[in-house]
C-alpha positions as CSV (number, residue, x, y, z in Angstrom):
1,M,-22.3,3.3,-7.6
2,Q,-23.5,3.4,-3.8
3,L,-25.1,0.4,-2.6
4,P,-28.2,0.6,-0.1
5,M,-27.2,-0.4,3.5
6,S,-30.7,0.0,5.0
7,G,-31.8,-3.7,4.9
8,V,-28.7,-5.4,4.2
9,G,-26.4,-3.4,6.6
10,E,-28.6,-4.5,9.5
11,I,-28.6,-8.2,8.5
12,L,-24.7,-8.0,8.1
13,K,-24.4,-6.9,11.6
14,A,-26.2,-10.1,12.7
15,V,-24.1,-12.2,10.2
16,G,-21.0,-10.8,11.7
17,D,-19.0,-7.7,10.5
18,F,-15.4,-9.6,10.4
19,G,-16.1,-13.3,10.8
20,R,-14.5,-16.3,9.3
21,F,-16.8,-15.5,6.1
22,Q,-15.1,-12.2,5.7
23,K,-11.5,-13.5,6.5
24,C,-11.9,-16.1,3.9
25,L,-12.6,-13.5,1.4
26,I,-9.5,-11.4,2.3
27,L,-7.4,-14.6,2.0
28,L,-8.8,-15.0,-1.7
29,S,-7.4,-11.7,-2.5
30,V,-3.8,-12.9,-1.6
31,I,-3.2,-14.7,-4.9
32,P,-4.3,-11.8,-7.3
33,C,-2.4,-9.3,-5.1
34,L,0.8,-11.3,-5.4
35,S,0.3,-11.6,-9.2
36,V,-0.2,-7.8,-9.6
37,A,3.4,-7.3,-8.2
38,F,4.6,-9.7,-10.6
39,H,3.1,-8.2,-13.6
40,Q,3.8,-4.7,-12.5
41,F,7.8,-5.0,-12.3
42,S,8.7,-8.2,-14.1
43,Q,9.6,-6.4,-17.2
44,L,12.5,-4.9,-15.3
45,F,14.2,-8.1,-15.0
46,M,13.7,-9.3,-18.5
47,V,15.6,-6.2,-20.2
48,S,18.7,-6.0,-18.2
49,D,21.4,-4.3,-20.0
50,V,24.2,-6.6,-21.7
51,P,27.2,-5.6,-23.7
52,H,26.7,-5.7,-27.5
53,H,27.9,-4.6,-30.9
54,C,26.7,-4.7,-34.3
55,D,26.9,-7.9,-36.1
56,T,29.6,-7.6,-38.8
57,S,29.9,-11.1,-40.0
58,W,29.8,-9.8,-43.5
59,I,33.7,-9.5,-43.4
60,R,33.9,-13.3,-43.0
61,A,33.1,-13.8,-46.6
62,V,36.5,-12.2,-47.6
63,G,38.3,-13.1,-44.2
64,P,37.0,-16.4,-43.0
65,N,40.1,-17.0,-40.9
66,L,39.9,-13.7,-39.0
67,T,39.9,-13.8,-35.3
68,E,37.1,-12.1,-33.4
69,E,39.4,-9.4,-32.3
70,E,40.7,-8.7,-35.8
71,Q,37.2,-8.7,-37.0
72,L,36.0,-6.1,-34.5
73,N,39.0,-4.0,-35.1
74,L,38.4,-3.9,-38.8
75,T,34.5,-3.3,-38.7
76,L,33.7,-1.4,-35.7
77,P,34.6,2.2,-34.8
78,R,35.6,3.3,-31.4
79,G,34.2,5.9,-29.2
80,A,36.0,8.7,-27.3
81,D,36.4,6.2,-24.4
82,G,38.3,3.8,-26.6
83,Q,35.7,1.0,-26.6
84,F,33.8,-0.3,-29.5
85,E,30.6,1.6,-30.6
86,Q,27.4,-0.3,-29.8
87,C,25.1,1.2,-32.2
88,S,27.2,1.9,-35.3
89,M,29.5,0.0,-37.5
90,Y,31.7,0.7,-40.8
91,S,29.7,0.2,-43.9
92,P,30.3,-2.9,-45.6
93,V,32.3,-2.7,-48.8
94,D,33.0,-4.9,-51.9
95,W,36.8,-5.0,-51.3
96,D,39.1,-7.9,-50.7
97,L,40.6,-8.3,-47.3
98,D,44.0,-6.9,-48.0
99,S,42.6,-3.7,-49.4
100,I,40.4,-3.5,-46.3
101,V,43.5,-3.9,-44.0
102,A,45.6,-1.7,-46.2
103,Y,43.3,1.3,-46.4
104,G,40.7,0.8,-43.7
105,L,37.2,1.7,-43.5
106,N,35.9,5.1,-42.9
107,D,32.1,5.5,-43.7
108,T,29.9,4.4,-40.7
109,Q,26.2,3.4,-40.4
110,K,23.7,2.1,-38.0
111,C,23.8,-1.7,-37.5
112,S,22.0,-3.3,-40.3
113,S,22.3,-7.1,-39.6
114,G,21.4,-7.2,-36.0
115,W,23.7,-7.4,-32.8
116,V,25.9,-9.7,-31.3
117,Y,25.4,-9.9,-27.3
118,H,28.3,-10.8,-25.0
119,T,26.4,-12.8,-22.4
120,E,26.2,-16.4,-21.4
121,Q,22.7,-15.9,-19.8
122,P,19.5,-17.4,-21.4
123,P,17.5,-15.2,-23.7
124,S,15.9,-12.0,-22.3
125,L,13.5,-9.6,-23.9
126,L,16.2,-7.3,-24.8
127,T,18.5,-9.9,-26.6
128,E,15.6,-11.8,-28.4
129,F,13.7,-8.7,-29.5
130,D,17.0,-6.5,-30.0
131,L,15.8,-3.5,-27.6
132,V,19.0,-1.7,-28.0
133,C,20.1,1.5,-29.8
134,D,17.1,2.8,-31.8
135,K,14.6,0.3,-30.3
136,K,15.8,1.0,-26.5
137,E,12.9,3.2,-25.9
138,L,10.4,0.3,-26.6
139,N,11.3,-0.9,-23.3
140,D,9.8,2.2,-21.4
141,I,7.0,2.4,-23.9
142,G,6.1,-1.1,-23.2
143,Q,5.8,-0.3,-19.6
144,A,3.7,2.7,-20.2
145,I,1.3,0.6,-22.3
146,Y,0.9,-1.8,-19.5
147,M,0.1,1.1,-17.2
148,A,-2.4,2.3,-19.9
149,G,-4.1,-1.0,-19.6
150,L,-4.5,-0.5,-15.9
151,L,-6.3,2.7,-16.7
152,L,-8.4,0.9,-19.4
153,G,-9.3,-1.7,-17.1
154,S,-10.6,0.5,-14.4
155,T,-12.8,2.4,-16.9
156,I,-14.1,-0.9,-18.4
157,F,-14.5,-3.5,-15.3
158,G,-15.8,-0.8,-12.7
159,P,-19.0,-0.1,-14.7
160,L,-19.3,-3.9,-15.7
161,S,-19.1,-5.1,-12.1
162,D,-22.0,-2.6,-11.4
163,R,-23.9,-4.1,-14.3
164,I,-23.4,-7.8,-14.1
165,G,-22.0,-8.4,-10.7
166,R,-18.6,-8.4,-8.7
167,R,-18.3,-12.2,-8.9
168,P,-18.5,-12.7,-12.8
169,V,-16.0,-9.6,-13.3
170,I,-13.5,-11.2,-11.0
171,L,-13.6,-14.7,-12.7
172,I,-13.5,-13.0,-16.2
173,S,-10.6,-10.8,-15.0
174,V,-8.7,-13.7,-13.6
175,L,-9.1,-15.8,-16.7
176,L,-8.1,-13.1,-18.9
177,Q,-5.0,-12.5,-16.8
178,G,-4.0,-16.1,-16.8
179,L,-4.5,-16.7,-20.5
180,F,-2.9,-13.5,-21.7
181,G,-0.1,-13.9,-19.0
182,L,0.9,-17.3,-20.5
183,G,0.4,-16.1,-24.1
184,I,3.1,-13.5,-23.2
185,A,5.5,-16.5,-23.0
186,F,4.9,-17.3,-26.6
187,V,4.6,-14.1,-28.5
188,P,6.8,-13.9,-31.6
189,H,7.1,-10.1,-31.8
190,F,7.6,-7.3,-29.2
191,Y,4.6,-5.3,-30.4
192,V,2.5,-8.4,-29.8
193,Y,4.0,-8.6,-26.5
194,M,3.1,-4.9,-25.7
195,A,-0.6,-5.8,-26.8
196,F,-0.9,-8.8,-24.6
197,R,0.7,-6.8,-21.7
198,C,-2.0,-4.1,-22.2
199,V,-4.9,-6.8,-21.6
200,V,-2.9,-8.3,-18.6
201,G,-2.9,-4.6,-17.3
202,A,-6.6,-4.2,-17.7
203,S,-7.3,-7.7,-16.2
204,V,-5.2,-6.7,-13.1
205,S,-7.1,-3.6,-12.7
206,G,-10.3,-5.5,-12.9
207,I,-9.4,-8.1,-10.4
208,T,-7.9,-5.8,-7.7
209,M,-10.6,-3.1,-7.9
210,T,-13.6,-5.7,-7.8
211,I,-12.3,-8.3,-5.4
212,L,-11.5,-5.7,-2.8
213,A,-14.8,-3.9,-3.4
214,L,-16.4,-7.2,-2.9
215,A,-14.6,-7.8,0.2
216,T,-15.4,-4.2,1.6
217,E,-19.1,-4.8,1.0
218,W,-19.2,-7.7,3.2
219,I,-17.0,-6.4,5.9
220,G,-18.1,-3.9,8.6
221,V,-16.9,-0.4,8.5
222,S,-14.5,-0.5,11.4
223,S,-12.7,-3.6,9.9
224,R,-12.5,-2.3,6.2
225,P,-8.9,-0.9,6.7
226,K,-7.8,-4.5,7.4
227,A,-8.6,-5.5,3.8
228,V,-6.9,-2.6,2.4
229,L,-3.8,-3.1,4.5
230,T,-3.7,-6.7,3.7
231,S,-3.8,-6.1,0.0
232,H,-1.1,-3.6,0.3
233,C,1.2,-5.8,2.3
234,C,0.6,-8.8,-0.2
235,F,1.7,-6.5,-2.9
236,A,4.7,-5.9,-1.0
237,I,5.4,-9.4,-0.4
238,G,4.9,-10.2,-4.2
239,Q,7.6,-7.8,-4.9
240,M,9.9,-9.6,-2.7
241,I,8.9,-12.9,-4.3
242,L,9.5,-11.5,-7.8
243,A,13.1,-10.8,-6.7
244,G,13.9,-14.4,-5.9
245,L,11.8,-15.6,-8.9
246,S,13.6,-13.6,-11.4
247,Y,17.0,-14.5,-9.7
248,G,16.3,-18.2,-10.2
249,I,14.8,-18.1,-13.5
250,R,16.7,-16.0,-16.0
251,N,15.0,-17.1,-19.2
252,W,12.3,-14.5,-19.6
253,R,9.7,-16.8,-21.3
254,L,10.0,-19.3,-18.3
255,L,9.7,-16.5,-15.9
256,E,6.7,-15.0,-17.3
257,I,5.1,-18.7,-17.2
258,A,6.2,-19.1,-13.5
259,G,4.8,-15.7,-12.6
260,S,1.4,-16.1,-14.7
261,A,0.4,-19.7,-14.0
262,P,-0.3,-19.5,-10.3
263,I,-3.4,-17.2,-11.0
264,F,-5.3,-20.2,-12.1
265,A,-5.2,-21.6,-8.7
266,F,-7.8,-19.0,-7.9
267,F,-10.3,-21.2,-9.7
268,L,-9.8,-24.1,-7.0
269,F,-11.7,-21.8,-4.7
270,I,-14.4,-20.6,-7.2
271,G,-17.2,-22.3,-5.1
272,V,-16.1,-20.2,-2.0
273,L,-16.2,-16.9,-4.0
274,P,-19.7,-15.2,-3.1
275,E,-21.6,-12.6,-4.8
276,S,-22.1,-9.2,-3.1
277,A,-25.4,-9.3,-1.1
278,R,-25.9,-5.7,-1.4
279,W,-25.7,-5.7,-5.1
280,L,-28.0,-8.5,-5.3
281,V,-30.5,-6.7,-3.4
282,T,-29.9,-3.6,-5.5
283,K,-30.7,-5.6,-8.5
284,G,-33.9,-7.1,-7.0
285,R,-32.6,-10.6,-6.8
286,V,-33.6,-10.8,-3.1
287,E,-33.8,-14.8,-3.0
288,E,-30.3,-15.0,-4.0
289,A,-29.2,-12.4,-1.4
290,K,-31.0,-14.3,1.3
291,K,-29.2,-17.6,0.4
292,V,-25.6,-16.1,0.5
293,L,-26.5,-14.3,3.8
294,Q,-27.5,-17.6,5.3
295,K,-24.3,-19.0,3.8
296,A,-22.2,-16.3,5.6
297,A,-24.0,-16.6,8.8
298,A,-23.4,-20.2,9.0
299,T,-19.6,-19.9,8.0
300,N,-19.4,-17.3,11.0
301,K,-21.3,-19.7,13.2
302,R,-24.0,-17.1,13.8
303,S,-27.7,-17.6,13.9
304,L,-30.0,-15.1,12.4
305,P,-33.1,-14.0,14.4
306,P,-36.3,-15.5,13.1
307,G,-38.0,-13.4,10.4
308,L,-34.9,-11.0,9.9
309,L,-34.3,-12.2,6.2
310,E,-38.0,-11.9,5.5
311,Q,-37.5,-8.0,6.0
312,L,-35.1,-7.9,3.2
313,K,-37.0,-6.1,0.4
314,P,-35.9,-4.9,-3.2
315,E,-34.5,-1.5,-3.0
316,K,-33.7,1.2,-5.5
317,Q,-30.1,1.9,-6.5
318,T,-29.1,5.1,-4.8
319,K,-27.6,7.7,-7.1
320,S,-24.4,9.0,-6.1
321,G,-23.1,12.5,-6.9
322,S,-21.8,13.4,-10.2
323,F,-18.5,14.4,-11.4
324,L,-19.7,18.0,-11.8
325,D,-20.6,18.0,-8.1
326,L,-16.9,18.0,-7.4
327,F,-16.3,21.5,-8.9
328,R,-19.7,23.3,-8.1
329,K,-18.4,24.4,-4.7
330,K,-15.2,26.1,-3.9
331,H,-14.2,24.1,-1.0
332,L,-14.9,20.8,-2.9
333,Q,-12.9,22.2,-6.0
334,K,-9.9,22.8,-3.6
335,V,-10.1,19.4,-2.2
336,T,-10.6,17.5,-5.6
337,L,-7.8,19.5,-7.2
338,I,-5.2,19.1,-4.5
339,M,-6.1,15.4,-3.6
340,S,-5.9,14.6,-7.4
341,C,-2.5,16.4,-7.4
342,A,-1.3,14.5,-4.4
343,W,-2.2,11.0,-5.8
344,F,-0.7,12.1,-9.2
345,V,2.7,13.0,-7.6
346,N,2.7,10.1,-5.2
347,S,2.1,7.6,-8.2
348,F,4.7,9.7,-10.0
349,V,7.3,9.3,-7.4
350,Y,6.5,5.7,-6.5
351,Y,6.7,4.3,-10.0
352,G,9.6,6.7,-10.7
353,L,11.8,4.9,-8.0
354,S,10.3,1.4,-8.6
355,L,11.0,1.4,-12.3
356,N,14.6,2.7,-11.8
357,V,15.6,-0.1,-9.8
358,T,18.1,-1.2,-12.5
359,N,19.8,2.1,-12.5
360,F,21.0,2.6,-9.0
361,G,24.3,0.5,-9.4
362,L,23.7,-2.2,-7.0
363,D,22.6,-5.8,-7.8
364,I,19.0,-5.4,-9.1
365,Y,17.6,-8.3,-7.1
366,L,18.8,-7.4,-3.9
367,T,17.5,-3.8,-4.6
368,Q,14.0,-5.2,-5.5
369,L,14.1,-7.3,-2.5
370,A,14.8,-4.3,-0.5
371,F,12.1,-2.2,-2.2
372,G,9.5,-4.8,-1.5
373,A,10.4,-5.4,2.2
374,V,10.5,-1.7,3.1
375,E,7.0,-1.4,2.1
376,I,5.5,-3.5,4.8
377,P,6.8,-1.5,7.6
378,A,5.9,1.7,5.8
379,R,2.2,0.6,5.6
380,L,2.1,-0.6,9.1
381,T,3.9,2.5,10.3
382,C,1.5,4.6,8.6
383,I,-1.5,3.7,10.8
384,F,0.2,4.9,13.9
385,I,1.6,8.1,12.3
386,L,-1.8,8.9,11.1
387,Q,-3.3,8.7,14.6
388,R,-0.4,10.6,16.2
389,F,0.1,13.5,14.0
390,G,-3.1,13.6,11.9
391,R,-3.7,13.3,8.1
392,R,-2.8,16.5,6.7
393,K,0.7,16.6,8.3
394,T,1.5,13.1,7.5
395,Q,0.4,13.4,3.8
396,A,2.2,16.6,3.5
397,V,5.5,15.5,5.1
398,L,5.7,12.2,3.5
399,L,5.2,13.6,-0.1
400,V,7.9,16.3,0.6
401,L,10.4,13.8,2.0
402,S,9.8,11.4,-1.1
403,G,10.4,14.3,-3.5
404,L,13.5,15.5,-1.5
405,V,15.1,12.1,-1.7
406,C,14.8,12.0,-5.4
407,L,16.3,15.5,-5.7
408,I,19.2,14.4,-3.4
409,I,19.7,11.4,-5.6
410,T,20.4,13.6,-8.6
411,G,23.5,15.0,-6.8
412,I,25.1,11.6,-5.8
413,P,27.9,10.5,-8.2
414,E,27.4,7.5,-10.2
415,D,30.3,5.8,-8.5
416,Q,28.3,5.8,-5.3
417,P,25.6,3.1,-5.9
418,V,25.4,2.3,-2.3
419,A,24.4,5.8,-1.2
420,T,21.9,6.1,-4.2
421,T,20.3,2.9,-3.3
422,V,19.9,3.6,0.3
423,L,18.4,6.9,-0.4
424,A,16.1,5.3,-3.0
425,T,15.0,2.8,-0.3
426,I,14.1,5.6,1.9
427,G,12.2,7.2,-0.9
428,K,10.4,3.9,-1.5
429,F,9.4,3.8,2.1
430,T,7.8,7.4,2.3
431,A,6.3,7.1,-1.0
432,S,4.5,3.7,0.1
433,A,3.3,5.3,3.4
434,S,2.1,8.2,1.5
435,F,0.1,6.2,-0.8
436,S,-1.6,4.3,2.2
437,T,-2.3,7.8,3.7
438,S,-3.9,9.1,0.6
439,F,-6.4,6.1,0.7
440,V,-7.6,7.1,4.2
441,Y,-7.3,10.9,3.8
442,S,-9.4,10.9,0.4
443,A,-12.2,8.8,1.8
444,E,-12.4,11.1,4.8
445,L,-12.2,14.5,2.7
446,F,-14.9,13.7,0.3
447,P,-18.5,13.8,1.4
448,T,-20.8,10.7,1.4
449,V,-22.8,11.8,-1.8
450,V,-19.5,12.2,-4.0
451,R,-17.2,10.1,-2.1
452,Q,-16.6,7.3,-4.7
453,T,-16.6,9.8,-7.5
454,G,-13.9,11.8,-5.8
455,V,-11.8,8.8,-4.9
456,G,-12.2,7.5,-8.4
457,L,-11.0,10.8,-9.8
458,C,-7.8,10.8,-7.6
459,S,-7.3,7.0,-8.6
460,M,-7.7,8.1,-12.4
461,A,-4.9,10.8,-11.8
462,A,-2.6,8.3,-10.3
463,R,-3.1,5.9,-13.3
464,V,-2.1,8.8,-15.6
465,A,1.0,9.3,-13.6
466,G,1.9,5.5,-13.8
467,I,1.7,5.9,-17.7
468,L,3.8,8.9,-17.7
469,A,6.5,7.7,-15.3
470,P,8.4,5.2,-17.8
471,L,8.2,7.8,-20.6
472,V,9.9,10.5,-18.2
473,R,12.7,7.9,-17.8
474,L,13.4,8.3,-21.6
475,L,14.8,11.8,-20.9
476,G,17.7,10.3,-19.0
477,Q,19.5,9.8,-22.4
478,Y,19.9,13.6,-22.4
479,H,21.2,13.7,-18.7
480,R,20.9,11.0,-16.1
481,A,19.6,13.5,-13.4
482,I,16.6,14.8,-15.4
483,P,14.1,12.0,-14.5
484,M,14.9,12.1,-10.9
485,A,14.7,15.7,-10.8
486,I,11.2,15.7,-12.5
487,F,10.1,12.7,-10.1
488,G,11.3,14.8,-7.1
489,S,10.0,18.3,-7.8
490,G,6.2,17.0,-8.3
491,P,6.0,15.5,-4.8
492,V,7.5,18.6,-2.9
493,L,5.0,20.8,-4.7
494,G,2.1,18.3,-3.8
495,G,3.1,17.9,-0.4
496,L,3.1,21.9,0.1
497,L,-0.4,22.1,-1.4
498,C,-1.7,19.4,1.0
499,V,-1.1,22.0,3.8
500,L,-4.0,23.9,2.5
501,L,-6.4,20.9,3.1
502,P,-8.6,20.5,6.3
503,E,-7.5,17.9,9.0
504,T,-9.9,15.0,9.3
505,L,-8.5,13.1,12.4
506,G,-11.1,12.6,15.1
507,T,-14.0,13.8,12.9
508,D,-17.1,11.8,11.4
509,L,-17.5,11.4,7.9
510,A,-19.6,14.4,6.1
511,D,-22.7,13.3,4.4
512,D,-23.4,16.4,2.1
513,T,-21.3,18.9,0.3
514,G,-21.3,21.5,3.1
515,D,-23.6,24.1,1.4
516,G,-20.7,26.4,0.6
517,H,-18.8,26.1,3.9
518,P,-15.0,26.1,3.6
519,P,-13.2,22.9,4.2
520,A,-12.2,23.4,7.8
521,E,-15.9,24.2,8.7
522,V,-17.3,21.2,6.7
523,C,-14.9,18.9,8.9
524,E,-15.8,20.5,12.2
525,N,-19.5,20.1,11.4
526,A,-19.1,16.5,10.0
527,I,-20.1,15.1,13.4
528,N,-23.6,16.7,13.1
529,S,-24.2,15.7,9.5
530,S,-23.1,12.2,10.1
531,Q,-25.5,11.9,13.1
532,N,-28.2,13.1,11.0
533,G,-27.3,10.4,8.4
534,Q,-27.3,7.9,11.2
535,V,-30.7,8.7,12.2
536,K,-31.7,8.6,8.7
537,G,-30.4,5.1,8.4
538,K,-32.3,3.9,11.5
539,D,-35.4,5.1,10.0
540,G,-34.8,3.0,6.8
541,G,-32.6,5.5,4.7
542,Q,-29.2,5.1,3.5
543,D,-26.2,4.5,5.7
544,N,-23.8,7.3,5.6
545,E,-20.9,5.0,4.5
546,S,-20.5,4.4,0.6
547,T,-18.6,1.5,-0.5
548,K,-15.3,2.9,-2.0
549,T,-13.2,1.0,-4.6
550,T,-9.4,0.6,-3.6
551,Y,-6.7,0.6,-6.2
552,F,-3.0,-0.1,-6.1
């Protein structure tokens, strides 16, 4: 939904585009952004692999005095490497101990009485729910279900925030995340764990989507990138905090409580959280909009000209372009398909690297710390690269580099964990910078009338990639290089496709769909079209800037 700017926009300029009021809103987004990083990657530290073997205590009934070594030698087969098999055992027999020792056991079967884990660490998801052998895939499936929750949340809470308002949706989402996040710490079964994680994912999507939309609706156009950059940097800091938190708290249930409980601190600032003035005006609640605008002006220490608020009148909701508008014209078809592909492969390689933190061979806590730390310079550097080299080259090169790093990793021997981790960190840097580029580039490529629809479609593609990334990791059981080869091939192809897009550096945003002009021509003529939109805004029409929803 595109909100009107003609009345509210002029008043917001008098209130202040980026004063203390808006800065408080950005600070409010810090707590949710930190919690997002925890829920996104915490499961990686709850299922760290530990040595295990089948529980063969059945033999104790006939040999109670057997040592542990004797028990294992009699009841477990050995693999080609001479080690005991982890997922199979000799079938129990109704013999006495002397017969077992004399003749030995030959028939094997899968573990039937659970597993024994050789670890002194507190219980983890893996050891408590036996996520090994035939149930090993449940780990990646659980991560995929969380990602599916993110997609579900964006489809539910987006329209809901347009219907009942930004503030109620934020509060509902925070409450759901807190309750179900804490509830995860008390689940009795892994399937219940996955269901709760799906709800948490949906609430995470509702929080990040709505609170950033609320912030951008209060912030002036020139300062909106600050809000997006702040959220991205907080997400990176959250990953670093996760590394320290998971290192200090090894019990998975306590870790879940420690990561979920802080979100309730958000309710301490419930009185500071405002509703969107633009949304209130759209819904005809003008008096409420006047009150919140007066509060914002007072917070920013600005005085509104006499009679300015009286000019605020109820306005009709402006209808944005439809999904079909993106495919009615050839140049928009190309932009839509290529950018959707770019978002898909970008999310694919980002989560492909992030979710493989346990497989690179070095300490997972240090690797996670490096992965989080590298995102901050990546996001900040992206701003300068975009201004120096433009959007198209930056997007294409960063995607290709992300893919090439993954392809190079496939050729690194397993006994070279340092080289693998360094390359993975470089890949995380380029993937993160590419993600920030996508936010800027997409908003500039799509015309105003279909901008939010286009960015929303691209974000949907990224969500789908997030769901598929954990499932692709399952292919590693056939060969360890297969997942990375897939994660690397997509970005290379997506980066090459981005060369076909027009450059938007130095051009104003286009208002309409270009009347059939090719992309380059649309961008060249964007200044004229946006100037027409600005004149229209002065006459009481719509501002040419639409409020776009931002996603992680």
